[in-house]
SEDOVO-409228 format. One line per field, with one value per residue (C-alpha): residue number from 1; residue in three letters; x, y, z. Coordinates in Angstrom, 3 decimals. Each point is the difference from the previous one (the first is absolute). Example, Ala and Ser with C-alpha at 12.3 -4.5 7.8 and 13.67 -1.06 7.14 Angstrom:
2
resi <- (1;2) .
resn <- (ALA;SER) .
xx <- (12.300;1.370) .
yy <- (-4.500;3.440) .
zz <- (7.800;-0.660) .
# end
This chain:
195
resi <- (1;2;3;4;5;6;7;8;9;10;11;12;13;14;15;16;17;18;19;20;21;22;23;24;25;26;27;28;29;30;31;32;33;34;35;36;37;38;39;40;41;42;43;44;45;46;47;48;49;50;51;52;53;54;55;56;57;58;59;60;61;62;63;64;65;66;67;68;69;70;71;72;73;74;75;76;77;78;79;80;81;82;83;84;85;86;87;88;89;90;91;92;93;94;95;96;97;98;99;100;101;102;103;104;105;106;107;108;109;110;111;112;113;114;115;116;117;118;119;120;121;122;123;124;125;126;127;128;129;130;131;132;133;134;135;136;137;138;139;140;141;142;143;144;145;146;147;148;149;150;151;152;153;154;155;156;157;158;159;160;161;162;163;164;165;166;167;168;169;170;171;172;173;174;175;176;177;178;179;180;181;182;183;184;185;186;187;188;189;190;191;192;193;194;195) .
resn <- (UNK;UNK;UNK;UNK;UNK;UNK;UNK;UNK;UNK;UNK;UNK;UNK;UNK;UNK;UNK;UNK;UNK;UNK;UNK;UNK;UNK;UNK;UNK;UNK;UNK;UNK;UNK;UNK;UNK;UNK;UNK;UNK;UNK;UNK;UNK;UNK;UNK;UNK;UNK;UNK;UNK;UNK;UNK;UNK;UNK;UNK;UNK;UNK;UNK;UNK;UNK;UNK;UNK;UNK;UNK;UNK;UNK;UNK;UNK;UNK;UNK;UNK;UNK;UNK;UNK;UNK;UNK;UNK;UNK;UNK;UNK;UNK;UNK;UNK;UNK;UNK;UNK;UNK;UNK;UNK;UNK;UNK;UNK;UNK;UNK;UNK;UNK;UNK;UNK;UNK;UNK;UNK;UNK;UNK;UNK;UNK;UNK;UNK;UNK;UNK;UNK;UNK;UNK;UNK;UNK;UNK;UNK;UNK;UNK;UNK;UNK;UNK;UNK;UNK;UNK;UNK;UNK;UNK;UNK;UNK;UNK;UNK;UNK;UNK;UNK;UNK;UNK;UNK;UNK;UNK;UNK;UNK;UNK;UNK;UNK;UNK;UNK;UNK;UNK;UNK;UNK;UNK;UNK;UNK;UNK;UNK;UNK;UNK;UNK;UNK;UNK;UNK;UNK;UNK;UNK;UNK;UNK;UNK;UNK;UNK;UNK;UNK;UNK;UNK;UNK;UNK;UNK;UNK;UNK;UNK;UNK;UNK;UNK;UNK;UNK;UNK;UNK;UNK;UNK;UNK;UNK;UNK;UNK;UNK;UNK;UNK;UNK;UNK;UNK;UNK;UNK;UNK;UNK;UNK;UNK) .
xx <- (6.499;2.251;-2.655;-2.716;2.693;0.442;-3.564;-0.895;3.004;-1.333;-3.607;1.076;2.197;-2.887;-2.432;2.350;0.271;-3.614;-0.637;2.699;-1.266;-3.363;0.926;2.155;-3.373;-2.104;2.530;0.084;-4.010;0.018;2.519;-2.270;-2.929;1.956;0.939;-3.460;-1.525;2.681;-0.576;-3.512;-0.039;3.049;-0.273;0.059;2.855;1.866;-0.565;1.037;3.158;0.754;-0.849;2.304;2.912;-0.341;-0.092;3.056;2.301;-1.696;1.273;3.778;-0.844;-2.284;3.111;2.337;-2.083;-1.121;3.692;1.200;-2.851;0.723;3.815;-0.380;-2.223;-2.052;-3.537;-1.138;-1.114;0.456;-3.661;-0.833;1.683;-1.684;-3.255;0.603;0.899;-3.190;-1.889;1.498;-1.343;3.212;-0.760;-0.639;2.008;3.005;0.116;-0.059;2.868;2.044;-0.157;0.465;3.575;0.608;-0.398;2.088;2.681;-0.405;-0.029;3.056;1.925;-1.242;1.386;3.277;-0.025;-0.513;2.843;2.186;-0.716;0.289;-0.402;2.859;-1.339;-3.452;1.673;1.507;-3.239;-2.726;2.291;0.879;-3.371;-2.219;2.328;-0.135;-3.747;-0.448;2.556;-2.142;-3.141;1.464;1.659;-3.377;-2.753;1.855;-2.328;-3.165;1.424;0.509;-3.298;-1.923;1.943;-1.073;-3.390;-0.626;0.924;3.275;2.787;0.935;3.386;1.224;-1.204;2.288;2.877;-0.145;-0.003;3.236;1.469;-0.614;1.217;-3.371;-0.081;-0.492;-2.222;-2.528;-0.111;-0.518;-2.802;-1.870;0.498;-1.446;-3.182;-0.707;0.334;-1.767;-2.897;-0.364;0.368;-2.664;-2.312;1.242;-0.417;-3.320;-0.938;1.466;-2.293;-3.230;0.383) .
yy <- (76.483;-0.686;1.572;-2.596;-2.963;1.094;0.329;-3.403;-1.397;1.432;-1.068;-3.602;-0.008;1.245;-2.513;-2.919;1.326;0.206;-3.419;-1.420;1.590;-1.124;-3.602;0.345;1.429;-2.719;-2.664;1.704;0.244;-3.825;-0.718;1.872;-1.997;-2.937;0.835;0.747;-2.936;-1.931;1.572;-0.354;-3.907;-1.120;2.635;-2.686;-2.079;3.038;1.311;-3.421;0.204;3.338;-0.815;-3.025;2.279;2.647;-2.561;-1.994;2.908;2.896;3.579;-0.628;-1.596;3.412;2.210;-1.871;0.086;3.461;1.084;-1.796;1.120;3.794;-0.262;-1.849;1.677;-2.775;-0.645;-1.549;2.657;-0.478;0.793;-3.406;-1.500;2.310;-0.660;-3.886;0.570;2.007;-2.246;-3.299;1.419;2.156;2.850;3.334;2.307;-2.181;-1.127;3.522;0.873;-2.866;0.771;3.665;-0.470;-2.602;2.751;2.334;-2.410;-0.752;3.568;0.699;-2.888;1.599;3.179;-1.360;-2.044;3.239;1.728;-2.799;0.603;3.567;3.043;-0.904;-3.431;1.774;2.510;-2.457;-1.900;2.857;3.160;3.158;2.024;-2.700;-0.013;3.811;-0.205;-2.799;1.453;3.013;-1.648;-2.380;2.775;2.254;-2.681;-3.234;-0.959;0.697;-2.449;-2.740;0.732;-0.215;-2.961;-1.787;0.444;-0.274;-2.446;2.139;-2.648;0.998;-2.021;2.434;3.002;-1.138;-0.858;3.198;1.726;-1.678;0.861;3.328;0.120;0.841;-0.019;-3.702;1.330;1.298;-2.889;-1.947;1.993;0.583;-3.739;-0.941;2.271;-0.667;-3.655;-0.616;1.811;-1.846;-3.383;0.946;0.347;-3.093;-2.260;1.581;-1.278;-3.473;-0.048;0.949;-2.400) .
zz <- (-103.619;3.085;2.396;-1.475;0.495;3.820;0.591;-1.207;1.500;3.429;-0.717;-0.773;3.480;1.960;-1.662;0.757;3.700;0.364;-1.355;2.271;3.051;-0.859;-0.033;3.041;1.788;-1.329;1.156;3.660;0.107;-0.986;2.780;2.694;-1.079;0.306;3.474;0.869;-0.878;1.500;3.283;-0.587;-0.780;2.159;2.687;2.751;-1.238;-0.663;3.470;1.631;-2.085;1.365;3.532;-0.278;-1.400;2.615;2.923;-1.493;-0.826;1.734;0.025;-0.274;-3.627;-0.513;1.118;-2.305;-2.991;0.344;0.448;-3.146;-2.234;1.145;-0.696;-3.487;-2.619;-1.125;-1.148;3.494;2.420;3.661;0.069;-1.099;3.082;2.352;-1.498;0.304;3.715;0.942;-2.407;2.021;3.374;0.991;2.170;-1.999;1.769;0.784;-3.831;-0.891;2.623;-0.768;-3.830;0.728;1.817;-2.691;-2.705;1.930;0.247;-3.870;-0.824;1.866;-1.464;-3.372;0.950;0.599;-3.384;-1.244;1.642;-0.884;-3.875;0.518;-2.332;-2.376;-0.956;-0.385;-2.161;-2.170;-0.645;-0.243;-0.660;1.943;-0.711;1.592;3.058;0.473;-0.237;2.284;2.522;0.348;0.113;2.808;1.919;0.101;0.101;0.754;3.063;-2.228;-2.631;2.401;1.466;-2.962;-1.517;3.420;-0.278;-3.797;-2.668;-0.805;0.559;3.778;-0.410;-2.947;1.899;2.807;-2.274;-1.572;3.633;0.611;-3.498;0.697;3.584;1.840;3.797;1.271;2.527;-2.421;-1.953;3.323;1.170;-3.205;-0.601;3.278;-0.189;-3.540;0.152;3.250;-1.054;-3.198;1.683;2.248;-2.895;-1.682;3.237;0.691;-3.496;0.622;3.472;-1.499;-3.153) .
# end
């Protein structure tokens, strides 16, 4: 009897999870279609706006915006600013390098934020077991974790914060950040250039 209740509650949980993910997937698909249609029908006005923004604010604004979005975990990734700069006529490689160096500073700032919070505050919030497991992961594979977060949709800011919490070497954070983020931004800027 208890086994049957547990099975039914687990089944209901997975059904609600699938239903929730289905609606978020449909919402994301609608958003992508909306963006595609906006670029299809309003490409020239959007390009003129982006070009004006690049000419008015330039690379210092790109540097600041990328730094800010890589320090704070937020819904607007730095890729949006890199794409907009390249779309607005910014040089492909200069855009990627400025954004890459900005991400290095953003990652280092996030690292020091994590170092400030330290493991004892992390332990108070998440518990000792997670702290121990994460500590071993970052000691053994910290550079890889930062690199993967730098090129994938995994929150890069959080990975750098955790590197600081676990006392990872700042040199490893900087190198992994620079390589991964610059490669990513070259691809994003290239897409902005060809659109």
